[in-house]
C-alpha positions as CSV (number, residue, x, y, z in Angstrom):
1,M,-9.0,-14.4,14.0
2,N,-10.5,-17.6,15.2
3,G,-13.2,-19.0,13.0
4,Y,-12.1,-17.2,9.9
5,M,-9.7,-17.8,7.1
6,T,-8.0,-15.5,4.6
7,V,-8.5,-15.3,0.9
8,Q,-5.3,-17.2,0.3
9,E,-6.4,-20.0,2.7
10,A,-9.8,-20.3,1.1
11,A,-8.2,-20.4,-2.4
12,K,-6.0,-23.3,-1.4
13,K,-8.9,-25.1,0.3
14,W,-11.2,-24.7,-2.7
15,C,-8.5,-25.2,-5.4
16,V,-9.1,-21.8,-7.1
17,T,-7.0,-18.6,-7.4
18,S,-7.1,-16.0,-4.7
19,R,-8.4,-13.5,-7.3
20,Q,-11.5,-15.8,-7.8
21,V,-12.1,-15.9,-4.1
22,Q,-11.9,-12.0,-3.9
23,L,-14.4,-11.7,-6.7
24,W,-16.8,-14.1,-5.0
25,C,-16.5,-12.0,-1.8
26,K,-17.1,-8.8,-3.7
27,E,-20.2,-10.3,-5.5
28,N,-21.5,-11.5,-2.1
29,K,-21.4,-15.1,-3.1
30,I,-19.7,-16.3,0.1
31,P,-22.1,-15.9,3.0
32,G,-20.5,-14.2,6.0
33,A,-17.5,-12.9,4.2
34,Q,-16.5,-9.4,5.5
35,M,-14.0,-6.8,4.6
36,Y,-11.7,-6.1,7.5
37,S,-9.1,-3.3,7.1
38,R,-8.7,-4.0,3.3
39,I,-8.6,-7.8,3.9
40,W,-11.4,-10.2,3.2
41,I,-12.1,-12.6,6.1
42,I,-14.2,-15.7,5.3
43,P,-15.9,-18.0,7.9
44,E,-14.1,-21.4,8.1
45,T,-17.5,-23.1,7.7
46,A,-18.2,-21.3,4.4
47,N,-18.7,-23.5,1.3
48,R,-17.3,-22.9,-2.1
49,P,-19.8,-21.1,-4.4
50,E,-21.2,-23.0,-7.3
51,A,-19.6,-22.4,-10.7
52,R,-21.3,-20.1,-13.1
53,R,-20.7,-22.3,-16.1
54,K,-22.2,-25.7,-16.4
55,A,-20.1,-28.7,-17.4
56,K,-21.0,-30.3,-20.8
């Protein structure tokens, strides 16, 4: 689909695991992410959510 990326593509782009991206989608932390036939699709313009933990 044009304008969207997969969980794997987002994980590579944001330097995190694909499981972390799935959790963010499930927790509604990525605006516009949608479940489409058991696959999360994420807008290409979406930004990486902020980390929960703060750096020391």
